[in-house]
C-alpha positions in Angstrom: -11.3 10.6 -8.5 -8.1 8.8 -7.7 -5.2 9.5 -10.1 -4.0 5.9 -10.2 -7.0 3.7 -9.3 -5.4 0.5 -10.7 -2.4 1.0 -8.5 -4.8 1.1 -5.6 -6.2 -2.2 -6.8 -2.7 -3.7 -7.0 -2.0 -2.5 -3.4 -5.2 -4.2 -2.2 -4.3 -7.4 -4.1 -0.9 -7.4 -2.4 -2.4 -7.3 1.1 -5.0 -9.9 0.2 -2.2 -12.2 -1.2 -0.4 -11.7 2.1 -3.5 -12.9 4.0 -4.2 -15.9 1.7 -3.0 -18.9 3.7 -3.6 -21.3 0.7 -1.4 -19.0 -1.4 1.2 -19.0 1.3 1.3 -22.9 1.5 1.4 -23.3 -2.2 4.0 -20.7 -2.9 6.1 -21.5 0.1 6.2 -25.1 -1.0 7.5 -24.0 -4.4 10.1 -21.6 -3.1 13.4 -23.0 -3.9 12.1 -25.9 -6.0 13.7 -24.5 -9.1 15.7 -21.7 -7.4 13.6 -18.9 -8.7 13.2 -16.0 -6.3 10.0 -15.0 -8.0 8.2 -17.8 -6.0 9.0 -16.2 -2.7 6.7 -14.3 -0.4 9.3 -11.5 -0.5 8.9 -11.0 -4.2 5.1 -11.2 -4.4 4.2 -9.1 -1.5 7.0 -7.1 0.2 9.1 -6.4 -2.8 6.1 -5.1 -4.6 5.4 -2.7 -1.8 9.0 -1.4 -1.6 10.5 -1.8 -5.1 7.9 -0.1 -7.3 7.7 3.4 -8.8 5.3 4.1 -5.9 7.7 3.0 -3.2 8.1 6.5 -1.9 4.5 6.5 -0.8 5.4 3.8 1.8 7.8 6.2 3.4 5.3 9.1 3.2 1.9 7.4 2.7 0.0 10.7 3.1 1.4 11.6 -0.4 -0.8 8.8 -1.8 -4.0 10.4 -0.7 -6.1 11.2 -3.8 -3.5 9.3 -5.8 -3.9 5.7 -4.7 -5.4 6.1 -1.2 -8.7 7.7 -0.3 -7.9 9.2 3.1 -5.5 9.8 6.0 -6.9 6.7 7.8 -5.7 4.5 5.0 -2.3 6.3 4.8 -1.8 6.0 8.6 -2.8 2.3 8.7 -0.4 1.5 5.8 2.4 3.5 7.4 1.9 1.8 10.7 1.9 -1.6 9.0 5.1 -0.9 7.2 6.8 0.6 10.3 5.9 -2.6 12.2 7.2 -4.8 9.4 10.5 -2.8 9.1 11.0 -2.9 12.9 10.1 -6.5 13.5 11.1 -8.5 10.4 14.3 -9.0 8.4 14.2 -8.8 4.7 15.5 -11.1 2.0 15.3 -14.2 4.2 13.6 -17.5 3.4 9.8 -17.4 3.4 9.7 -19.8 6.4 11.2 -17.1 8.5 8.1 -15.0 8.2 5.4 -17.6 9.0 7.5 -18.9 11.9 8.1 -15.4 13.3 6.3 -14.8 16.7 5.0 -11.5 15.3 3.6 -13.0 12.1 0.0 -13.3 13.5 0.1 -9.6 14.5 1.3 -8.6 11.0 -1.6 -10.6 9.5 -4.0 -8.9 11.8 -2.8 -5.5 10.7 -3.0 -6.5 7.0 -6.6 -7.8 7.6 -7.5 -4.3 9.0 -6.1 -2.6 6.0 -7.9 -4.9 3.6 -11.2 -4.4 5.4 -10.7 -0.6 5.5 -9.7 -0.4 1.8 -12.7 -2.6 0.7 -15.1 -0.4 2.7 -13.6 2.7 1.2 -13.8 1.3 -2.3 -17.6 1.1 -1.8 -17.8 4.4 0.0 -15.8 6.4 -2.6 -16.9 4.3 -5.6 -13.6 2.8 -6.8 -15.5 1.2 -9.7 -16.4 4.7 -11.0 -12.7 5.8 -10.7 -11.6 2.7 -12.7 -14.2 3.4 -15.4 -13.2 7.1 -15.6 -9.5 6.1 -15.9 -10.4 3.6 -18.7 -12.3 6.4 -20.5 -9.3 8.7 -20.2 -7.0 6.0 -21.6 -9.4 5.3 -24.5 -9.3 9.0 -25.4 -5.5 9.1 -25.0 -6.0 11.7 -22.2 -4.1 12.0 -19.0 -4.5 14.3 -16.0 -3.4 17.8 -17.1 -0.5 19.7 -15.6 -3.0 21.9 -13.8 -4.6 18.8 -12.2 -1.1 17.7 -11.1 -0.4 21.1 -9.7 -3.7 21.0 -7.7 -2.9 17.5 -6.5 0.6 18.8 -5.3 -1.1 21.7 -3.5 -3.5 19.3 -1.8 -0.6 17.1 -0.8 1.4 20.1 0.6 -1.6 21.1 2.7 -2.2 17.6 4.0 1.5 17.3 4.9 1.3 20.6 6.8 -1.8 19.4 8.7 -0.3 15.9 9.3 2.9 17.4 10.7 0.9 19.8 12.9 -1.2 16.9 14.2 1.9 14.8 15.0 3.5 17.7 16.7 0.4 18.2 18.9 0.4 14.5 19.7 4.0 14.8 20.8 5.2 12.7 17.8 7.2 15.5 16.3 7.6 16.0 12.6 9.4 13.8 10.1 10.2 16.8 7.9 
């Protein structure tokens, strides 16, 4: 079971929103109409990914495995997406900058791959069951116990060790 299945759902919605060309046209046309930043692509997609309590997972997505992501493949894809975004795009610029950027189609392609992967994994790992279990816990005023968090931390430490070993073998070095 994922520890935060609804956060996973929000992550997927953010990527789907990014891919929705009708949303882009509608919201881009409203950006600046009344001067509210909340209409911008930055706020609805990228700021959500960076400026949330879960923002640290974007720097170290492997930490989100079993929390909001199901496996290393998802973590690697999201890390790659965000590295590409950080390296190719400026932040806090008008929305038109993004859709007119020559690398925008590639960013959309990467987002599409993440959406497809997450949707397939939602079926494979039964996200619906995770959401129902989470709702049951909330109805009973329960939350994951300290022992469950300790086990999750141990799993994360082991995954980090394996991840760093694999990157070292690939010649990528370790980020730690």
